[in-house]
C-alpha beads as a LAMMPS data file, in Angstrom:
LAMMPS data file: protein, C-alpha beads

71 atoms
70 bonds

1 atom types
1 bond types

-500.0 500.0 xlo xhi
-500.0 500.0 ylo yhi
-500.0 500.0 zlo zhi

Masses

1 110.0

Atoms # bond

1 1 1 -3.696 -10.631 20.697
2 1 1 -7.232 -10.273 22.011
3 1 1 -10.243 -10.093 19.689
4 1 1 -10.558 -6.376 20.469
5 1 1 -6.893 -5.810 19.565
6 1 1 -7.425 -7.636 16.276
7 1 1 -10.393 -5.411 15.423
8 1 1 -8.395 -2.314 16.350
9 1 1 -5.544 -3.515 14.138
10 1 1 -7.993 -4.041 11.281
11 1 1 -9.212 -0.474 11.618
12 1 1 -5.660 0.838 11.749
13 1 1 -4.732 -1.095 8.598
14 1 1 -7.870 0.215 6.882
15 1 1 -6.917 3.790 7.816
16 1 1 -3.398 3.299 6.459
17 1 1 -4.782 1.841 3.256
18 1 1 -7.214 4.753 2.894
19 1 1 -4.363 7.233 3.235
20 1 1 -2.600 5.451 0.379
21 1 1 -5.628 5.415 -1.931
22 1 1 -4.748 8.559 -3.939
23 1 1 -1.285 7.175 -4.718
24 1 1 -2.739 3.743 -5.450
25 1 1 -5.213 5.300 -7.896
26 1 1 -2.400 7.198 -9.597
27 1 1 -0.375 3.976 -9.815
28 1 1 -3.359 2.125 -11.307
29 1 1 -3.786 4.927 -13.836
30 1 1 -0.126 4.569 -14.807
31 1 1 -0.590 0.852 -15.409
32 1 1 -3.813 1.398 -17.384
33 1 1 -2.109 4.045 -19.528
34 1 1 0.836 1.740 -20.269
35 1 1 -1.547 -1.079 -21.205
36 1 1 -3.595 1.228 -23.444
37 1 1 -0.391 2.361 -25.135
38 1 1 0.727 -1.291 -25.456
39 1 1 4.008 -0.711 -23.681
40 1 1 5.756 -1.563 -20.455
41 1 1 5.998 1.147 -17.818
42 1 1 9.069 3.340 -18.165
43 1 1 11.872 2.972 -15.618
44 1 1 10.530 6.062 -13.817
45 1 1 7.004 4.628 -13.801
46 1 1 8.280 1.291 -12.474
47 1 1 10.157 3.122 -9.726
48 1 1 6.999 5.006 -8.695
49 1 1 4.905 1.812 -8.751
50 1 1 7.465 0.039 -6.568
51 1 1 7.648 3.000 -4.186
52 1 1 3.864 3.012 -3.755
53 1 1 3.677 -0.699 -2.975
54 1 1 6.742 -0.606 -0.711
55 1 1 5.426 2.383 1.254
56 1 1 2.052 0.802 1.920
57 1 1 3.618 -2.547 2.810
58 1 1 6.034 -0.852 5.213
59 1 1 3.246 1.113 6.910
60 1 1 1.097 -1.983 7.349
61 1 1 4.031 -3.998 8.707
62 1 1 4.947 -1.202 11.124
63 1 1 1.368 -1.013 12.389
64 1 1 1.270 -4.773 12.840
65 1 1 4.585 -4.772 14.709
66 1 1 3.339 -2.051 17.081
67 1 1 0.134 -3.938 17.811
68 1 1 1.685 -7.341 18.489
69 1 1 4.813 -6.140 20.232
70 1 1 7.078 -6.888 17.286
71 1 1 6.568 -10.650 17.414

Bonds

1 1 1 2
2 1 2 3
3 1 3 4
4 1 4 5
5 1 5 6
6 1 6 7
7 1 7 8
8 1 8 9
9 1 9 10
10 1 10 11
11 1 11 12
12 1 12 13
13 1 13 14
14 1 14 15
15 1 15 16
16 1 16 17
17 1 17 18
18 1 18 19
19 1 19 20
20 1 20 21
21 1 21 22
22 1 22 23
23 1 23 24
24 1 24 25
25 1 25 26
26 1 26 27
27 1 27 28
28 1 28 29
29 1 29 30
30 1 30 31
31 1 31 32
32 1 32 33
33 1 33 34
34 1 34 35
35 1 35 36
36 1 36 37
37 1 37 38
38 1 38 39
39 1 39 40
40 1 40 41
41 1 41 42
42 1 42 43
43 1 43 44
44 1 44 45
45 1 45 46
46 1 46 47
47 1 47 48
48 1 48 49
49 1 49 50
50 1 50 51
51 1 51 52
52 1 52 53
53 1 53 54
54 1 54 55
55 1 55 56
56 1 56 57
57 1 57 58
58 1 58 59
59 1 59 60
60 1 60 61
61 1 61 62
62 1 62 63
63 1 63 64
64 1 64 65
65 1 65 66
66 1 66 67
67 1 67 68
68 1 68 69
69 1 69 70
70 1 70 71
């Protein structure tokens, strides 16, 4: 990967992260609320938290695979 390709990948990852910010903020709010209430997240809250992290991870991995040819 050339230096230019690495910079382009960085921008693409930043764009993907920015698209996920509203969901990430909502997930952070869920965690803060659970902490304030001195409880663990409910099963539904855990599922949403896992979905948010999995979705962002998948999008970043897919972008990386496209940029480096899947290697």
